[in-house]
C-alpha positions as CSV (number, residue, x, y, z in Angstrom):
1,M,0.0,0.0,0.0
2,I,1.1,3.6,-0.7
3,D,0.4,6.9,0.9
4,M,-0.9,10.2,-0.6
5,R,2.6,10.9,-1.9
6,N,3.2,7.4,-3.3
7,N,5.5,6.4,-0.5
8,P,5.2,2.8,0.7
9,I,3.4,2.2,4.0
10,K,5.1,-0.6,6.0
11,N,5.3,-1.9,9.5
12,G,6.7,0.7,11.8
13,S,6.0,3.7,9.5
14,L,5.2,6.9,11.4
15,C,2.6,8.8,9.6
16,F,0.7,12.0,9.7
17,R,-3.0,11.2,9.7
18,S,-6.0,13.4,9.0
19,R,-9.4,12.8,10.5
20,M,-12.6,14.6,10.9
21,V,-13.7,15.5,14.5
22,S,-16.9,17.7,15.0
23,G,-16.6,19.0,11.4
24,E,-12.9,19.9,11.7
25,T,-10.0,18.3,10.0
26,L,-7.3,17.4,12.6
27,M,-3.8,16.1,11.9
28,G,-2.0,13.8,14.2
29,Y,0.7,11.1,14.3
30,A,-0.1,7.4,13.9
31,L,2.0,4.3,13.7
32,V,1.4,1.5,11.2
33,I,1.6,-2.1,12.4
34,S,0.1,-5.1,10.5
35,N,-1.9,-2.7,8.2
36,K,-3.5,-1.1,11.2
37,L,-3.1,2.4,12.6
38,F,-2.2,3.0,16.3
39,W,-2.1,6.3,18.0
40,K,-2.0,7.6,21.6
41,D,-4.9,9.9,22.6
42,R,-3.8,13.1,24.4
43,W,-0.6,11.5,25.6
44,N,-2.4,9.8,28.5
45,D,-1.2,6.2,27.6
46,Y,-4.5,5.3,26.1
47,I,-3.9,3.6,22.8
48,S,-6.4,3.8,20.0
49,S,-6.4,1.8,16.8
50,H,-8.2,1.5,13.5
51,D,-8.2,-1.8,11.5
52,K,-8.4,-0.3,8.1
53,L,-5.7,1.9,6.5
54,N,-7.0,4.7,4.3
55,S,-4.1,5.7,2.2
56,K,-5.8,9.0,1.2
57,Q,-5.6,10.1,4.9
58,L,-1.9,9.1,5.5
59,I,1.4,10.7,4.7
60,V,4.5,8.6,5.7
61,I,7.1,10.7,7.4
62,E,10.2,9.8,5.4
63,H,12.9,11.5,7.5
64,L,12.1,11.6,11.2
65,N,13.5,14.4,13.3
66,D,14.9,13.6,16.7
67,D,11.6,14.2,18.5
68,E,9.8,11.9,16.1
69,K,12.4,9.2,16.5
70,K,12.0,9.4,20.2
71,M,8.2,9.4,20.0
72,R,8.2,6.4,17.6
73,K,10.5,4.4,20.0
74,E,8.4,5.3,23.0
75,W,5.2,4.2,21.2
76,L,6.9,0.9,20.2
77,E,8.1,0.3,23.7
78,F,4.6,1.0,25.0
79,M,3.0,-1.3,22.5
80,A,5.4,-4.1,23.4
81,T,4.4,-4.1,27.0
82,T,0.8,-2.9,27.1
83,K,-2.0,-5.2,28.3
84,S,-4.4,-3.4,25.9
85,K,-6.6,-5.8,23.9
86,K,-6.2,-3.5,21.0
87,V,-2.6,-4.7,20.6
88,K,-2.8,-8.4,19.5
89,D,0.0,-10.9,20.2
90,E,1.1,-10.9,16.5
91,D,1.3,-7.1,16.6
92,R,3.5,-7.3,19.7
93,E,5.9,-9.7,17.9
94,I,6.2,-7.2,15.0
95,V,6.8,-4.4,17.5
96,K,9.5,-6.3,19.3
97,G,11.2,-7.0,15.9
98,L,11.1,-3.3,15.1
99,L,12.5,-2.4,18.5
100,S,15.4,-4.8,18.0
101,E,16.3,-2.9,14.8
102,I,16.6,0.5,16.6
């Protein structure tokens, strides 16, 4: 699958994601794992997910700055250890593999 700019979307991609909330378009970060989107709401350690990727709403961040690298790593670490039912065992295995590459 490719994003709006024809960049490949793959496991571990950090993306900008657009979404409609109360008639407003909001942008935020999301992490792709197993063709699903994961994001943290309001930085309160509550993880949300969506099972379907809409490539028309995603832009893969090709070159992460230091803050984005740190955030991606923190999200991966959180996903590797969370007890949330939204993160399946197979997702956790992919996350642990991505962490081992950092």
